[in-house]
C-alpha positions as CSV (number, residue, x, y, z in Angstrom):
1,M,-26.4,-12.0,17.5
2,V,-24.9,-11.6,14.1
3,S,-24.9,-14.8,12.0
4,N,-21.4,-14.4,10.4
5,S,-18.2,-12.5,10.7
6,K,-18.7,-10.5,7.5
7,E,-22.0,-9.0,8.7
8,Y,-20.5,-8.4,12.1
9,S,-17.4,-6.6,10.6
10,K,-19.7,-4.5,8.4
11,R,-21.9,-3.5,11.4
12,Y,-18.8,-2.8,13.5
13,R,-17.3,-0.5,10.9
14,E,-20.6,1.4,10.6
15,E,-21.0,1.8,14.3
16,H,-17.3,2.8,15.0
17,K,-16.6,4.8,11.9
18,D,-15.1,7.8,13.8
19,K,-13.0,5.6,16.0
20,L,-11.6,3.6,13.1
21,R,-10.9,6.8,11.1
22,E,-8.9,8.2,14.1
23,W,-7.0,5.0,14.4
24,A,-6.1,5.1,10.7
25,K,-4.8,8.6,11.0
26,K,-2.6,7.8,14.0
27,N,-1.4,4.6,12.2
28,Y,-0.4,6.6,9.1
29,V,1.4,9.2,11.2
30,N,3.3,6.5,13.1
31,N,4.1,4.3,10.1
32,R,4.2,6.8,7.2
33,E,7.6,5.7,5.7
34,S,6.7,2.0,5.9
35,I,3.3,2.6,4.3
36,L,4.7,4.7,1.5
37,A,7.4,2.2,0.8
38,N,4.9,-0.6,0.6
39,K,2.7,1.4,-1.8
40,K,5.8,2.2,-4.0
41,R,6.8,-1.5,-4.0
42,Y,3.3,-2.5,-5.0
43,R,3.2,0.0,-7.9
44,D,6.7,-1.0,-9.1
45,E,5.8,-4.7,-9.1
46,R,2.7,-4.3,-11.2
47,S,3.2,-4.1,-15.0
48,S,1.5,-1.4,-17.1
49,E,-0.6,-4.2,-18.6
50,Q,-1.9,-5.2,-15.2
51,I,-2.7,-1.6,-14.4
52,R,-4.4,-1.1,-17.7
53,K,-6.5,-4.3,-17.2
54,Q,-7.5,-3.1,-13.7
55,L,-8.5,0.3,-14.9
56,D,-10.5,-1.2,-17.8
57,A,-12.4,-3.5,-15.4
58,Q,-13.2,-0.5,-13.1
59,I,-14.4,1.6,-16.1
60,K,-16.6,-1.3,-17.3
61,S,-18.1,-1.9,-13.9
62,K,-18.9,1.8,-13.4
63,R,-20.5,2.1,-16.9
64,K,-22.6,-1.1,-16.2
65,L,-23.8,0.4,-12.9
66,K,-24.6,3.8,-14.6
67,F,-26.5,2.0,-17.4
68,E,-28.5,0.0,-14.8
69,L,-29.5,3.2,-13.0
70,L,-30.3,5.1,-16.2
71,L,-32.6,2.3,-17.3
72,H,-34.3,2.2,-13.9
73,Y,-34.9,6.0,-13.7
74,S,-35.6,6.7,-17.4
75,K,-39.1,7.0,-18.9
76,V,-38.8,3.9,-21.1
77,F,-37.9,0.6,-19.6
78,D,-36.3,-1.1,-22.6
79,S,-33.1,-3.0,-22.3
80,N,-31.7,-1.3,-25.4
81,A,-32.8,2.3,-24.9
82,V,-32.4,4.9,-22.2
83,V,-34.7,7.9,-22.7
84,P,-34.1,10.9,-20.5
85,C,-37.1,12.3,-18.6
86,C,-36.6,15.6,-20.3
87,C,-37.4,14.1,-23.7
88,D,-40.7,12.8,-25.0
89,P,-40.0,9.3,-26.2
90,F,-42.5,9.5,-29.0
91,H,-40.8,12.6,-30.4
92,L,-37.2,11.7,-30.1
93,H,-36.8,11.8,-33.9
94,L,-37.4,15.6,-33.7
95,F,-34.4,16.1,-31.5
96,N,-31.3,16.5,-33.6
97,C,-29.0,16.1,-30.5
98,P,-26.4,13.4,-30.8
99,F,-25.9,13.4,-27.0
100,L,-29.3,11.8,-26.2
101,T,-27.9,8.4,-27.2
102,E,-24.6,8.9,-25.4
103,L,-24.4,7.5,-21.9
104,D,-21.7,10.1,-21.0
105,S,-24.1,12.9,-21.5
106,L,-26.9,11.5,-19.3
107,S,-26.9,11.7,-15.5
108,I,-29.1,11.1,-12.5
109,D,-30.8,14.3,-11.3
110,H,-32.5,15.0,-7.9
111,I,-36.1,15.9,-8.9
112,N,-36.6,18.3,-6.1
113,G,-33.0,19.5,-5.9
114,G,-30.9,19.0,-2.9
115,G,-28.0,17.1,-4.5
116,T,-25.3,19.3,-2.8
117,E,-26.8,18.6,0.7
118,E,-27.0,14.9,0.0
119,R,-23.4,14.8,-1.2
120,K,-22.3,16.6,1.9
121,K,-24.0,14.0,4.1
122,T,-23.2,10.8,2.2
123,G,-20.0,11.7,0.2
124,S,-19.5,10.7,-3.4
125,G,-20.6,7.6,-5.1
126,L,-24.3,8.4,-5.8
127,Y,-24.9,5.6,-8.2
128,A,-23.7,2.9,-5.9
129,Q,-25.6,4.4,-3.0
130,L,-28.8,4.5,-5.0
131,K,-28.5,0.8,-6.0
132,K,-27.6,-0.1,-2.4
133,R,-30.7,1.7,-1.1
134,G,-32.9,-0.1,-3.6
135,F,-33.5,2.6,-6.2
136,P,-35.4,5.1,-4.0
137,E,-37.9,7.6,-5.5
138,G,-37.0,11.3,-6.2
139,Y,-34.5,10.9,-9.0
140,Q,-34.8,11.2,-12.8
141,V,-32.6,10.9,-15.9
142,L,-31.7,14.2,-17.6
143,C,-29.2,15.1,-20.2
144,M,-26.5,17.5,-19.0
145,N,-28.0,20.5,-20.9
146,C,-31.4,20.1,-19.3
147,Q,-29.9,19.5,-15.9
148,Y,-28.0,22.8,-16.2
149,V,-31.1,24.7,-17.4
150,K,-33.1,23.3,-14.5
151,R,-30.4,24.4,-12.0
152,V,-30.4,27.9,-13.4
153,R,-34.2,28.2,-13.5
154,N,-34.5,27.0,-9.9
155,N,-31.7,29.4,-8.8
156,E,-29.5,26.4,-7.7
157,V,-26.5,27.9,-9.5
158,P,-25.5,31.6,-9.9
159,R,-26.4,33.0,-13.3
160,H,-23.4,34.0,-15.5
161,L,-23.5,37.4,-17.2
């Protein structure tokens, strides 16, 4: 028996995902006007400042999660530096690429490929899923350039002429 209602609800949603999705579709069809009116009223009642604060909080939370994952999967475990697996940390001074220090240019890469298949199975939200699963093996940090080169060399993306 489940110890609390939160755990029970979570397990119930996982076990009855298809049933709940079907109910949500029917509910939307039957109550479309009411649902849209409530959404509009909610949007109208919120000020632009409230919306901006919410968006800023979401961005901050996502960047924090990304940084946590990049630190875990990078070569150097230093709380102040993320080093992509494509770069030798002892020769970083030889790279004149400004993107190596930009979080936006770094991403998590599937070492053995298969990212498309995984995304089809699990949907989006890779970073949250990796943290939830306890940082499983099989991932690395690459800059976008190296990730693209890897995809081309492994025939994971069609070559452009």
